[in-house]
C-alpha positions as CSV (number, residue, x, y, z in Angstrom):
1,M,0.0,0.0,0.0
2,W,2.8,2.4,0.8
3,F,4.3,1.8,-2.7
4,L,1.0,2.8,-4.2
5,A,0.9,6.0,-2.1
6,G,4.4,6.9,-3.2
7,A,3.6,6.2,-6.9
8,G,0.5,8.4,-6.6
9,V,2.5,11.2,-5.1
10,L,5.2,10.8,-7.8
11,L,2.4,11.0,-10.5
12,A,1.0,14.1,-8.9
13,G,4.4,15.8,-9.0
14,I,4.9,14.9,-12.6
15,V,1.5,16.3,-13.5
16,L,2.3,19.5,-11.7
17,M,5.5,19.8,-13.7
18,A,3.9,18.9,-17.0
19,G,2.1,22.2,-17.4
20,P,4.9,24.8,-17.4
21,L,7.9,22.5,-18.2
22,P,7.4,22.3,-22.0
23,E,7.2,26.1,-22.2
24,V,10.5,26.4,-20.3
25,V,12.3,24.0,-22.5
26,R,10.9,25.7,-25.6
27,A,12.0,29.1,-24.3
28,L,15.5,27.9,-23.6
29,S,15.9,26.3,-27.0
30,T,14.3,29.0,-29.2
31,G,15.1,32.1,-27.1
32,V,11.5,33.2,-27.4
33,I,8.8,33.2,-24.7
34,V,5.2,33.6,-25.7
35,G,3.5,35.6,-23.0
36,K,0.2,34.6,-21.5
37,G,-2.7,37.0,-21.8
38,R,-4.4,39.1,-24.3
39,G,-2.6,39.3,-27.6
40,A,0.1,36.8,-26.4
41,P,3.2,39.0,-26.9
42,R,6.4,37.3,-28.0
43,I,9.4,38.2,-25.9
44,E,12.7,37.5,-27.5
45,R,15.9,37.0,-25.6
46,T,18.0,39.2,-27.9
47,A,15.5,42.1,-28.0
48,E,14.5,42.2,-24.3
49,P,16.9,40.2,-22.2
50,E,15.8,41.5,-18.8
51,R,12.1,40.8,-19.5
52,F,12.9,37.4,-21.0
53,N,15.0,36.4,-17.9
54,N,12.3,37.6,-15.5
55,L,9.6,35.6,-17.3
56,L,11.9,32.5,-17.6
57,R,12.6,32.8,-13.8
58,Q,8.9,32.9,-13.1
59,R,8.1,29.9,-15.3
60,L,11.0,27.9,-13.6
61,A,9.6,28.9,-10.2
62,S,6.2,27.4,-11.2
63,V,8.0,24.1,-12.1
64,A,9.8,23.9,-8.7
65,P,6.9,22.6,-6.5
66,G,6.2,19.7,-8.8
67,A,9.9,18.9,-8.9
68,V,10.1,18.9,-5.1
69,I,7.0,16.7,-4.7
70,A,8.3,14.2,-7.3
71,G,11.8,14.2,-5.6
72,C,10.3,13.5,-2.2
73,A,8.2,10.7,-3.7
74,L,11.2,9.1,-5.3
75,L,13.0,9.2,-1.9
76,W,9.9,7.7,-0.3
77,L,9.8,4.9,-2.8
78,A,13.5,4.2,-2.5
79,W,13.2,4.1,1.3
80,N,10.3,1.7,1.1
81,G,12.1,-0.4,-1.5
82,L,15.1,-0.7,0.8
83,A,12.8,-1.6,3.7
84,A,11.1,-4.3,1.6
85,W,14.5,-5.7,0.5
86,V,15.8,-5.8,4.1
87,V,12.6,-7.6,5.3
88,S,12.8,-10.1,2.5
89,R,16.4,-10.9,3.4
90,G,15.2,-11.8,6.9
91,G,16.4,-8.7,8.6
92,A,14.6,-6.5,11.1
């Protein structure tokens, strides 16, 4: 049961990262961020470097909670896997 809980939390973290992460990767590779909102302005790294960096920082900050949750879930699953391995070997 604890493995299922860890897998569910890992999935939740991945889902939280799945929204903004493709936009961040696209912005890093192309050098253009398409803004959100009315008219969706395009901010280019070469034309407006400060605005581009601020928007990129904000988008990366929106990825962080999902990454932290997924990382904690991976640690949880590793800990439970180690515990299951120790118990199966006759320890504890």
